[in-house]
N, CA, C, O and CB atoms as a CASP TS submission, in Angstrom:
PFRMAT TS
TARGET T0000
AUTHOR 0000-0000-0000
METHOD Language model
MODEL 1
PARENT N/A
ATOM      1  N   UNK     1      65.740 105.526  41.984  1.00  0.00           N
ATOM      2  CA  UNK     1      67.575 105.405  41.183  1.00  0.00           C
ATOM      3  C   UNK     1      66.968 105.578  40.206  1.00  0.00           C
ATOM      4  O   UNK     1      65.809 105.350  39.857  1.00  0.00           O
ATOM      5  CB  UNK     1      68.797 103.913  41.115  1.00  0.00           C
ATOM      6  N   UNK     2      68.135 106.160  39.600  1.00  0.00           N
ATOM      7  CA  UNK     2      67.821 106.765  37.918  1.00  0.00           C
ATOM      8  C   UNK     2      67.862 105.961  37.780  1.00  0.00           C
ATOM      9  O   UNK     2      67.921 104.996  38.543  1.00  0.00           O
ATOM     10  CB  UNK     2      68.456 107.609  36.905  1.00  0.00           C
ATOM     11  N   UNK     3      67.832 106.146  35.762  1.00  0.00           N
ATOM     12  CA  UNK     3      67.113 104.840  34.429  1.00  0.00           C
ATOM     13  C   UNK     3      68.598 105.378  33.993  1.00  0.00           C
ATOM     14  O   UNK     3      69.578 104.639  34.089  1.00  0.00           O
ATOM     15  CB  UNK     3      65.152 105.144  33.001  1.00  0.00           C
ATOM     16  N   UNK     4      68.659 106.259  33.675  1.00  0.00           N
ATOM     17  CA  UNK     4      69.805 106.957  32.390  1.00  0.00           C
ATOM     18  C   UNK     4      71.135 107.543  33.603  1.00  0.00           C
ATOM     19  O   UNK     4      71.011 107.688  34.819  1.00  0.00           O
ATOM     20  CB  UNK     4      68.804 108.842  31.153  1.00  0.00           C
ATOM     21  N   UNK     5      72.259 107.764  32.810  1.00  0.00           N
ATOM     22  CA  UNK     5      73.424 108.398  33.658  1.00  0.00           C
ATOM     23  C   UNK     5      74.214 108.906  32.096  1.00  0.00           C
ATOM     24  O   UNK     5      74.331 108.495  30.941  1.00  0.00           O
ATOM     25  CB  UNK     5      74.487 107.033  34.931  1.00  0.00           C
ATOM     26  N   UNK     6      74.671 110.168  33.028  1.00  0.00           N
ATOM     27  CA  UNK     6      75.490 110.966  31.421  1.00  0.00           C
ATOM     28  C   UNK     6      76.367 110.325  31.445  1.00  0.00           C
ATOM     29  O   UNK     6      76.453 109.491  32.347  1.00  0.00           O
ATOM     30  CB  UNK     6      76.070 112.599  31.210  1.00  0.00           C
ATOM     31  N   UNK     7      77.132 110.413  30.709  1.00  0.00           N
ATOM     32  CA  UNK     7      78.749 110.508  29.836  1.00  0.00           C
ATOM     33  C   UNK     7      79.640 110.995  32.086  1.00  0.00           C
ATOM     34  O   UNK     7      79.801 110.164  32.979  1.00  0.00           O
ATOM     35  CB  UNK     7      78.812 112.873  27.714  1.00  0.00           C
ATOM     36  N   UNK     8      79.824 111.893  32.125  1.00  0.00           N
ATOM     37  CA  UNK     8      80.100 112.013  32.567  1.00  0.00           C
ATOM     38  C   UNK     8      80.339 111.854  33.857  1.00  0.00           C
ATOM     39  O   UNK     8      81.360 112.232  34.431  1.00  0.00           O
ATOM     40  CB  UNK     8      79.997 112.315  32.163  1.00  0.00           C
ATOM     41  N   UNK     9      79.091 111.099  34.525  1.00  0.00           N
ATOM     42  CA  UNK     9      78.705 110.050  35.704  1.00  0.00           C
ATOM     43  C   UNK     9      79.174 108.464  35.264  1.00  0.00           C
ATOM     44  O   UNK     9      79.486 107.601  36.084  1.00  0.00           O
ATOM     45  CB  UNK     9      76.873 110.090  35.968  1.00  0.00           C
ATOM     46  N   UNK    10      79.164 108.382  34.603  1.00  0.00           N
ATOM     47  CA  UNK    10      79.951 107.155  34.398  1.00  0.00           C
ATOM     48  C   UNK    10      80.916 106.690  33.876  1.00  0.00           C
ATOM     49  O   UNK    10      81.161 105.510  33.626  1.00  0.00           O
ATOM     50  CB  UNK    10      79.559 106.584  34.087  1.00  0.00           C
ATOM     51  N   UNK    11      81.988 108.328  33.536  1.00  0.00           N
ATOM     52  CA  UNK    11      82.987 108.014  33.956  1.00  0.00           C
ATOM     53  C   UNK    11      83.264 108.336  34.941  1.00  0.00           C
ATOM     54  O   UNK    11      84.462 108.117  35.117  1.00  0.00           O
ATOM     55  CB  UNK    11      83.663 108.167  33.425  1.00  0.00           C
ATOM     56  N   UNK    12      82.864 108.714  35.657  1.00  0.00           N
ATOM     57  CA  UNK    12      83.275 108.894  37.544  1.00  0.00           C
ATOM     58  C   UNK    12      82.818 107.641  38.176  1.00  0.00           C
ATOM     59  O   UNK    12      83.452 107.210  39.139  1.00  0.00           O
ATOM     60  CB  UNK    12      82.311 110.327  38.526  1.00  0.00           C
ATOM     61  N   UNK    13      81.605 106.905  37.657  1.00  0.00           N
ATOM     62  CA  UNK    13      81.447 105.892  38.022  1.00  0.00           C
ATOM     63  C   UNK    13      82.289 104.432  37.751  1.00  0.00           C
ATOM     64  O   UNK    13      82.163 103.444  38.475  1.00  0.00           O
ATOM     65  CB  UNK    13      80.432 105.951  37.744  1.00  0.00           C
ATOM     66  N   UNK    14      82.940 104.487  36.873  1.00  0.00           N
ATOM     67  CA  UNK    14      83.830 103.578  36.398  1.00  0.00           C
ATOM     68  C   UNK    14      85.367 103.643  36.363  1.00  0.00           C
ATOM     69  O   UNK    14      85.941 102.558  36.453  1.00  0.00           O
ATOM     70  CB  UNK    14      83.469 103.434  35.299  1.00  0.00           C
ATOM     71  N   UNK    15      86.195 104.866  36.235  1.00  0.00           N
ATOM     72  CA  UNK    15      86.898 105.249  36.641  1.00  0.00           C
ATOM     73  C   UNK    15      87.741 105.107  35.772  1.00  0.00           C
ATOM     74  O   UNK    15      88.847 104.576  35.876  1.00  0.00           O
ATOM     75  CB  UNK    15      87.003 104.988  37.589  1.00  0.00           C
ATOM     76  N   UNK    16      86.914 105.905  34.242  1.00  0.00           N
ATOM     77  CA  UNK    16      87.882 106.130  33.254  1.00  0.00           C
ATOM     78  C   UNK    16      87.594 107.066  32.573  1.00  0.00           C
ATOM     79  O   UNK    16      86.855 107.852  33.164  1.00  0.00           O
ATOM     80  CB  UNK    16      88.137 105.202  32.495  1.00  0.00           C
ATOM     81  N   UNK    17      87.889 107.390  31.416  1.00  0.00           N
ATOM     82  CA  UNK    17      88.061 108.635  30.542  1.00  0.00           C
ATOM     83  C   UNK    17      86.899 108.670  29.693  1.00  0.00           C
ATOM     84  O   UNK    17      86.436 107.729  29.049  1.00  0.00           O
ATOM     85  CB  UNK    17      89.384 108.646  29.659  1.00  0.00           C
ATOM     86  N   UNK    18      86.338 110.234  29.779  1.00  0.00           N
ATOM     87  CA  UNK    18      85.233 110.424  28.384  1.00  0.00           C
ATOM     88  C   UNK    18      85.722 109.760  27.552  1.00  0.00           C
ATOM     89  O   UNK    18      84.832 109.686  26.705  1.00  0.00           O
ATOM     90  CB  UNK    18      84.973 111.823  27.668  1.00  0.00           C
ATOM     91  N   UNK    19      86.678 109.127  27.149  1.00  0.00           N
ATOM     92  CA  UNK    19      86.891 108.990  25.633  1.00  0.00           C
ATOM     93  C   UNK    19      86.900 107.170  25.263  1.00  0.00           C
ATOM     94  O   UNK    19      86.686 106.516  24.242  1.00  0.00           O
ATOM     95  CB  UNK    19      88.587 109.858  25.196  1.00  0.00           C
ATOM     96  N   UNK    20      87.258 106.836  26.650  1.00  0.00           N
ATOM     97  CA  UNK    20      86.741 105.137  27.147  1.00  0.00           C
ATOM     98  C   UNK    20      85.104 105.019  27.168  1.00  0.00           C
ATOM     99  O   UNK    20      84.639 103.879  27.164  1.00  0.00           O
ATOM    100  CB  UNK    20      87.320 104.704  29.004  1.00  0.00           C
ATOM    101  N   UNK    21      84.585 105.664  27.182  1.00  0.00           N
ATOM    102  CA  UNK    21      82.894 105.624  27.647  1.00  0.00           C
ATOM    103  C   UNK    21      82.144 106.157  25.953  1.00  0.00           C
ATOM    104  O   UNK    21      80.917 106.162  25.862  1.00  0.00           O
ATOM    105  CB  UNK    21      82.443 107.184  29.370  1.00  0.00           C
ATOM    106  N   UNK    22      82.917 106.527  24.857  1.00  0.00           N
ATOM    107  CA  UNK    22      82.633 106.569  23.972  1.00  0.00           C
ATOM    108  C   UNK    22      83.159 105.596  23.308  1.00  0.00           C
ATOM    109  O   UNK    22      82.608 105.215  22.276  1.00  0.00           O
ATOM    110  CB  UNK    22      82.705 107.501  23.680  1.00  0.00           C
ATOM    111  N   UNK    23      83.900 105.219  23.598  1.00  0.00           N
ATOM    112  CA  UNK    23      84.186 104.054  22.521  1.00  0.00           C
ATOM    113  C   UNK    23      83.645 102.910  22.815  1.00  0.00           C
ATOM    114  O   UNK    23      83.816 101.926  22.096  1.00  0.00           O
ATOM    115  CB  UNK    23      85.559 103.720  22.308  1.00  0.00           C
ATOM    116  N   UNK    24      82.862 102.881  23.998  1.00  0.00           N
ATOM    117  CA  UNK    24      82.179 102.390  24.363  1.00  0.00           C
ATOM    118  C   UNK    24      80.843 102.068  23.782  1.00  0.00           C
ATOM    119  O   UNK    24      80.288 100.978  23.922  1.00  0.00           O
ATOM    120  CB  UNK    24      82.278 102.800  25.139  1.00  0.00           C
ATOM    121  N   UNK    25      80.394 103.014  23.167  1.00  0.00           N
ATOM    122  CA  UNK    25      79.679 103.815  23.406  1.00  0.00           C
ATOM    123  C   UNK    25      79.619 103.297  21.201  1.00  0.00           C
ATOM    124  O   UNK    25      78.593 102.939  20.623  1.00  0.00           O
ATOM    125  CB  UNK    25      80.262 105.478  24.491  1.00  0.00           C
ATOM    126  N   UNK    26      80.802 103.428  20.636  1.00  0.00           N
ATOM    127  CA  UNK    26      80.859 103.327  19.463  1.00  0.00           C
ATOM    128  C   UNK    26      80.859 101.356  18.932  1.00  0.00           C
ATOM    129  O   UNK    26      80.607 100.599  17.994  1.00  0.00           O
ATOM    130  CB  UNK    26      82.207 104.318  19.149  1.00  0.00           C
ATOM    131  N   UNK    27      81.168 101.383  19.838  1.00  0.00           N
ATOM    132  CA  UNK    27      81.329  99.742  19.861  1.00  0.00           C
ATOM    133  C   UNK    27      79.866  98.777  20.028  1.00  0.00           C
ATOM    134  O   UNK    27      79.628  97.719  19.445  1.00  0.00           O
ATOM    135  CB  UNK    27      82.357  99.366  21.274  1.00  0.00           C
ATOM    136  N   UNK    28      79.357  99.201  20.602  1.00  0.00           N
ATOM    137  CA  UNK    28      78.031  99.051  21.076  1.00  0.00           C
ATOM    138  C   UNK    28      78.079  98.373  22.088  1.00  0.00           C
ATOM    139  O   UNK    28      77.231  97.482  22.041  1.00  0.00           O
ATOM    140  CB  UNK    28      77.153  98.538  20.271  1.00  0.00           C
ATOM    141  N   UNK    29      79.063  98.358  23.596  1.00  0.00           N
ATOM    142  CA  UNK    29      79.249  97.528  24.738  1.00  0.00           C
ATOM    143  C   UNK    29      78.031  98.188  25.660  1.00  0.00           C
ATOM    144  O   UNK    29      77.311  97.553  26.430  1.00  0.00           O
ATOM    145  CB  UNK    29      80.897  97.609  25.405  1.00  0.00           C
ATOM    146  N   UNK    30      77.966  99.838  25.354  1.00  0.00           N
ATOM    147  CA  UNK    30      77.275 100.179  26.150  1.00  0.00           C
ATOM    148  C   UNK    30      76.289 101.455  25.279  1.00  0.00           C
ATOM    149  O   UNK    30      76.562 102.374  24.507  1.00  0.00           O
ATOM    150  CB  UNK    30      78.181 100.493  27.391  1.00  0.00           C
ATOM    151  N   UNK    31      75.238 100.994  25.800  1.00  0.00           N
ATOM    152  CA  UNK    31      73.801 101.287  24.732  1.00  0.00           C
ATOM    153  C   UNK    31      73.267 103.020  25.288  1.00  0.00           C
ATOM    154  O   UNK    31      73.541 103.349  26.443  1.00  0.00           O
ATOM    155  CB  UNK    31      72.099  99.717  25.186  1.00  0.00           C
ATOM    156  N   UNK    32      72.712 103.753  24.604  1.00  0.00           N
ATOM    157  CA  UNK    32      72.783 105.194  24.974  1.00  0.00           C
ATOM    158  C   UNK    32      70.815 105.384  24.204  1.00  0.00           C
ATOM    159  O   UNK    32      70.069 104.664  23.541  1.00  0.00           O
ATOM    160  CB  UNK    32      74.575 106.303  23.940  1.00  0.00           C
ATOM    161  N   UNK    33      70.759 106.426  24.669  1.00  0.00           N
ATOM    162  CA  UNK    33      69.691 107.430  24.085  1.00  0.00           C
ATOM    163  C   UNK    33      69.720 108.741  24.065  1.00  0.00           C
ATOM    164  O   UNK    33      70.461 109.362  24.827  1.00  0.00           O
ATOM    165  CB  UNK    33      68.634 107.314  24.598  1.00  0.00           C
ATOM    166  N   UNK    34      68.663 109.530  22.913  1.00  0.00           N
ATOM    167  CA  UNK    34      69.463 111.174  23.315  1.00  0.00           C
ATOM    168  C   UNK    34      68.089 112.289  23.564  1.00  0.00           C
ATOM    169  O   UNK    34      66.982 112.374  23.031  1.00  0.00           O
ATOM    170  CB  UNK    34      70.684 111.943  21.573  1.00  0.00           C
ATOM    171  N   UNK    35      68.652 112.916  24.438  1.00  0.00           N
ATOM    172  CA  UNK    35      66.866 113.635  25.294  1.00  0.00           C
ATOM    173  C   UNK    35      67.640 114.766  24.882  1.00  0.00           C
ATOM    174  O   UNK    35      68.402 115.376  25.632  1.00  0.00           O
ATOM    175  CB  UNK    35      66.170 113.475  27.505  1.00  0.00           C
ATOM    176  N   UNK    36      67.389 115.095  23.418  1.00  0.00           N
ATOM    177  CA  UNK    36      67.295 116.674  22.736  1.00  0.00           C
ATOM    178  C   UNK    36      68.950 116.528  22.344  1.00  0.00           C
ATOM    179  O   UNK    36      69.329 115.747  21.471  1.00  0.00           O
ATOM    180  CB  UNK    36      66.766 118.330  24.075  1.00  0.00           C
ATOM    181  N   UNK    37      69.807 117.333  23.063  1.00  0.00           N
ATOM    182  CA  UNK    37      71.514 117.295  22.035  1.00  0.00           C
ATOM    183  C   UNK    37      72.182 116.111  23.433  1.00  0.00           C
ATOM    184  O   UNK    37      73.218 115.484  23.211  1.00  0.00           O
ATOM    185  CB  UNK    37      72.863 119.703  21.858  1.00  0.00           C
ATOM    186  N   UNK    38      71.616 115.991  24.466  1.00  0.00           N
ATOM    187  CA  UNK    38      72.212 115.277  25.980  1.00  0.00           C
ATOM    188  C   UNK    38      72.022 113.763  25.151  1.00  0.00           C
ATOM    189  O   UNK    38      71.043 113.668  24.411  1.00  0.00           O
ATOM    190  CB  UNK    38      70.972 115.569  27.892  1.00  0.00           C
ATOM    191  N   UNK    39      72.924 112.631  25.274  1.00  0.00           N
ATOM    192  CA  UNK    39      72.665 111.584  25.461  1.00  0.00           C
ATOM    193  C   UNK    39      73.037 111.213  26.349  1.00  0.00           C
ATOM    194  O   UNK    39      74.133 111.698  26.626  1.00  0.00           O
ATOM    195  CB  UNK    39      72.819 111.016  24.806  1.00  0.00           C
ATOM    196  N   UNK    40      72.608 110.406  27.156  1.00  0.00           N
ATOM    197  CA  UNK    40      71.858 109.492  27.980  1.00  0.00           C
ATOM    198  C   UNK    40      72.124 108.183  28.293  1.00  0.00           C
ATOM    199  O   UNK    40      71.183 107.482  27.921  1.00  0.00           O
ATOM    200  CB  UNK    40      70.825 109.417  27.566  1.00  0.00           C
ATOM    201  N   UNK    41      73.415 107.247  29.065  1.00  0.00           N
ATOM    202  CA  UNK    41      73.574 106.243  28.833  1.00  0.00           C
ATOM    203  C   UNK    41      72.370 105.004  30.168  1.00  0.00           C
ATOM    204  O   UNK    41      72.215 105.336  31.344  1.00  0.00           O
ATOM    205  CB  UNK    41      75.264 106.304  28.799  1.00  0.00           C
ATOM    206  N   UNK    42      71.859 103.970  29.693  1.00  0.00           N
ATOM    207  CA  UNK    42      70.525 103.183  30.536  1.00  0.00           C
ATOM    208  C   UNK    42      71.635 102.279  31.281  1.00  0.00           C
ATOM    209  O   UNK    42      72.648 101.638  31.000  1.00  0.00           O
ATOM    210  CB  UNK    42      69.066 102.100  29.401  1.00  0.00           C
ATOM    211  N   UNK    43      70.681 102.678  32.626  1.00  0.00           N
ATOM    212  CA  UNK    43      71.232 101.669  33.747  1.00  0.00           C
ATOM    213  C   UNK    43      71.191 100.209  33.346  1.00  0.00           C
ATOM    214  O   UNK    43      72.132  99.552  33.789  1.00  0.00           O
ATOM    215  CB  UNK    43      70.378 101.784  35.094  1.00  0.00           C
ATOM    216  N   UNK    44      70.485  99.685  32.754  1.00  0.00           N
ATOM    217  CA  UNK    44      70.668  97.867  32.147  1.00  0.00           C
ATOM    218  C   UNK    44      72.186  98.148  31.485  1.00  0.00           C
ATOM    219  O   UNK    44      73.213  97.501  31.693  1.00  0.00           O
ATOM    220  CB  UNK    44      69.149  97.148  30.522  1.00  0.00           C
ATOM    221  N   UNK    45      72.044  99.042  30.827  1.00  0.00           N
ATOM    222  CA  UNK    45      73.753  98.797  29.853  1.00  0.00           C
ATOM    223  C   UNK    45      74.981  99.158  30.426  1.00  0.00           C
ATOM    224  O   UNK    45      75.997  99.100  29.733  1.00  0.00           O
ATOM    225  CB  UNK    45      73.937  99.730  28.454  1.00  0.00           C
ATOM    226  N   UNK    46      75.030  99.508  31.546  1.00  0.00           N
ATOM    227  CA  UNK    46      75.762 100.419  32.629  1.00  0.00           C
ATOM    228  C   UNK    46      75.784  99.261  33.306  1.00  0.00           C
ATOM    229  O   UNK    46      76.672  98.427  33.125  1.00  0.00           O
ATOM    230  CB  UNK    46      75.075 101.838  33.384  1.00  0.00           C
ATOM    231  N   UNK    47      74.731  99.092  34.215  1.00  0.00           N
ATOM    232  CA  UNK    47      74.980  97.633  34.528  1.00  0.00           C
ATOM    233  C   UNK    47      75.728  95.891  34.483  1.00  0.00           C
ATOM    234  O   UNK    47      76.028  95.133  35.405  1.00  0.00           O
ATOM    235  CB  UNK    47      74.361  97.604  34.348  1.00  0.00           C
ATOM    236  N   UNK    48      75.814  95.769  33.244  1.00  0.00           N
ATOM    237  CA  UNK    48      76.185  94.801  31.810  1.00  0.00           C
ATOM    238  C   UNK    48      77.510  95.069  31.947  1.00  0.00           C
ATOM    239  O   UNK    48      78.231  94.258  32.528  1.00  0.00           O
ATOM    240  CB  UNK    48      75.532  95.244  30.117  1.00  0.00           C
ATOM    241  N   UNK    49      77.980  96.175  31.459  1.00  0.00           N
ATOM    242  CA  UNK    49      79.729  96.677  31.970  1.00  0.00           C
ATOM    243  C   UNK    49      80.247  96.428  32.683  1.00  0.00           C
ATOM    244  O   UNK    49      81.177  95.622  32.691  1.00  0.00           O
ATOM    245  CB  UNK    49      80.161  97.669  32.279  1.00  0.00           C
ATOM    246  N   UNK    50      79.450  97.567  34.267  1.00  0.00           N
ATOM    247  CA  UNK    50      80.494  97.237  35.619  1.00  0.00           C
ATOM    248  C   UNK    50      80.202  96.151  35.729  1.00  0.00           C
ATOM    249  O   UNK    50      81.137  95.599  36.309  1.00  0.00           O
ATOM    250  CB  UNK    50      80.410  97.934  37.044  1.00  0.00           C
ATOM    251  N   UNK    51      79.235  95.280  35.464  1.00  0.00           N
ATOM    252  CA  UNK    51      78.610  93.692  36.300  1.00  0.00           C
ATOM    253  C   UNK    51      77.987  93.814  37.442  1.00  0.00           C
ATOM    254  O   UNK    51      78.196  93.797  38.655  1.00  0.00           O
ATOM    255  CB  UNK    51      79.708  92.611  36.778  1.00  0.00           C
ATOM    256  N   UNK    52      77.045  93.958  36.569  1.00  0.00           N
ATOM    257  CA  UNK    52      75.675  93.967  37.691  1.00  0.00           C
ATOM    258  C   UNK    52      75.734  94.775  38.235  1.00  0.00           C
ATOM    259  O   UNK    52      75.889  95.920  37.810  1.00  0.00           O
ATOM    260  CB  UNK    52      75.391  93.063  38.680  1.00  0.00           C
ATOM    261  N   UNK    53      75.566  94.223  40.026  1.00  0.00           N
ATOM    262  CA  UNK    53      75.459  95.303  40.993  1.00  0.00           C
ATOM    263  C   UNK    53      76.589  96.600  41.631  1.00  0.00           C
ATOM    264  O   UNK    53      76.692  97.556  42.398  1.00  0.00           O
ATOM    265  CB  UNK    53      75.117  94.537  41.991  1.00  0.00           C
ATOM    266  N   UNK    54      77.055  96.022  40.951  1.00  0.00           N
ATOM    267  CA  UNK    54      78.638  97.627  40.679  1.00  0.00           C
ATOM    268  C   UNK    54      77.973  98.590  40.743  1.00  0.00           C
ATOM    269  O   UNK    54      77.750  99.279  41.738  1.00  0.00           O
ATOM    270  CB  UNK    54      79.684  97.971  38.979  1.00  0.00           C
ATOM    271  N   UNK    55      77.270  98.834  38.757  1.00  0.00           N
ATOM    272  CA  UNK    55      76.879  99.779  39.039  1.00  0.00           C
ATOM    273  C   UNK    55      76.458 100.942  39.566  1.00  0.00           C
ATOM    274  O   UNK    55      76.891 102.060  39.285  1.00  0.00           O
ATOM    275  CB  UNK    55      76.786  99.636  38.948  1.00  0.00           C
ATOM    276  N   UNK    56      74.768 100.401  41.092  1.00  0.00           N
ATOM    277  CA  UNK    56      74.675 100.753  41.365  1.00  0.00           C
ATOM    278  C   UNK    56      75.018 100.799  43.035  1.00  0.00           C
ATOM    279  O   UNK    56      74.258 101.447  43.755  1.00  0.00           O
ATOM    280  CB  UNK    56      74.102 100.784  40.689  1.00  0.00           C
ATOM    281  N   UNK    57      75.872 100.281  43.467  1.00  0.00           N
ATOM    282  CA  UNK    57      77.225 100.554  44.610  1.00  0.00           C
ATOM    283  C   UNK    57      77.668 101.844  44.390  1.00  0.00           C
ATOM    284  O   UNK    57      77.506 102.793  45.158  1.00  0.00           O
ATOM    285  CB  UNK    57      78.649  99.543  44.430  1.00  0.00           C
ATOM    286  N   UNK    58      78.434 101.857  42.939  1.00  0.00           N
ATOM    287  CA  UNK    58      79.137 102.910  42.646  1.00  0.00           C
ATOM    288  C   UNK    58      78.551 104.390  42.786  1.00  0.00           C
ATOM    289  O   UNK    58      78.995 105.383  43.360  1.00  0.00           O
ATOM    290  CB  UNK    58      79.516 102.665  41.439  1.00  0.00           C
ATOM    291  N   UNK    59      77.169 104.125  41.909  1.00  0.00           N
ATOM    292  CA  UNK    59      76.663 105.080  41.909  1.00  0.00           C
ATOM    293  C   UNK    59      75.616 106.182  43.097  1.00  0.00           C
ATOM    294  O   UNK    59      75.115 107.299  42.970  1.00  0.00           O
ATOM    295  CB  UNK    59      76.281 104.675  41.010  1.00  0.00           C
ATOM    296  N   UNK    60      75.662 104.846  44.566  1.00  0.00           N
ATOM    297  CA  UNK    60      75.399 105.053  45.318  1.00  0.00           C
ATOM    298  C   UNK    60      76.686 106.457  45.985  1.00  0.00           C
ATOM    299  O   UNK    60      76.515 107.503  46.612  1.00  0.00           O
ATOM    300  CB  UNK    60      75.089 103.745  45.754  1.00  0.00           C
ATOM    301  N   UNK    61      77.473 106.006  45.632  1.00  0.00           N
ATOM    302  CA  UNK    61      78.935 106.509  46.573  1.00  0.00           C
ATOM    303  C   UNK    61      78.984 107.361  45.741  1.00  0.00           C
ATOM    304  O   UNK    61      79.115 108.505  46.175  1.00  0.00           O
ATOM    305  CB  UNK    61      80.450 105.598  46.847  1.00  0.00           C
ATOM    306  N   UNK    62      78.881 107.124  43.803  1.00  0.00           N
ATOM    307  CA  UNK    62      79.395 109.005  43.842  1.00  0.00           C
ATOM    308  C   UNK    62      78.352 109.794  44.033  1.00  0.00           C
ATOM    309  O   UNK    62      78.583 111.001  43.956  1.00  0.00           O
ATOM    310  CB  UNK    62      80.059 109.728  42.382  1.00  0.00           C
ATOM    311  N   UNK    63      77.259 109.454  44.263  1.00  0.00           N
ATOM    312  CA  UNK    63      76.026 110.938  45.042  1.00  0.00           C
ATOM    313  C   UNK    63      76.243 110.838  45.973  1.00  0.00           C
ATOM    314  O   UNK    63      75.458 111.554  46.594  1.00  0.00           O
ATOM    315  CB  UNK    63      74.358 111.069  45.097  1.00  0.00           C
ATOM    316  N   UNK    64      77.249 110.080  46.981  1.00  0.00           N
ATOM    317  CA  UNK    64      77.710 110.298  48.174  1.00  0.00           C
ATOM    318  C   UNK    64      76.716 110.052  49.137  1.00  0.00           C
ATOM    319  O   UNK    64      76.777 110.749  50.150  1.00  0.00           O
ATOM    320  CB  UNK    64      78.215 111.504  48.270  1.00  0.00           C
ATOM    321  N   UNK    65      75.390 108.831  49.017  1.00  0.00           N
ATOM    322  CA  UNK    65      74.692 107.774  49.959  1.00  0.00           C
ATOM    323  C   UNK    65      75.294 107.283  50.627  1.00  0.00           C
ATOM    324  O   UNK    65      74.813 106.446  51.391  1.00  0.00           O
ATOM    325  CB  UNK    65      74.113 106.837  49.562  1.00  0.00           C
TER
END
């Protein structure tokens, strides 16, 4: 299982726009790290925002598993 997700992956999993994810990053709802020039959102932060195991189930569906 992944430990970090890109903003695009989070948008797909949550069914929201990039702007919504950016607002959640700005207001501290979602936590992220910088890897070079890329921003990655932590799984624990995403789980908290999406409601626990929902993030894991959604991630599997997005990846086609």
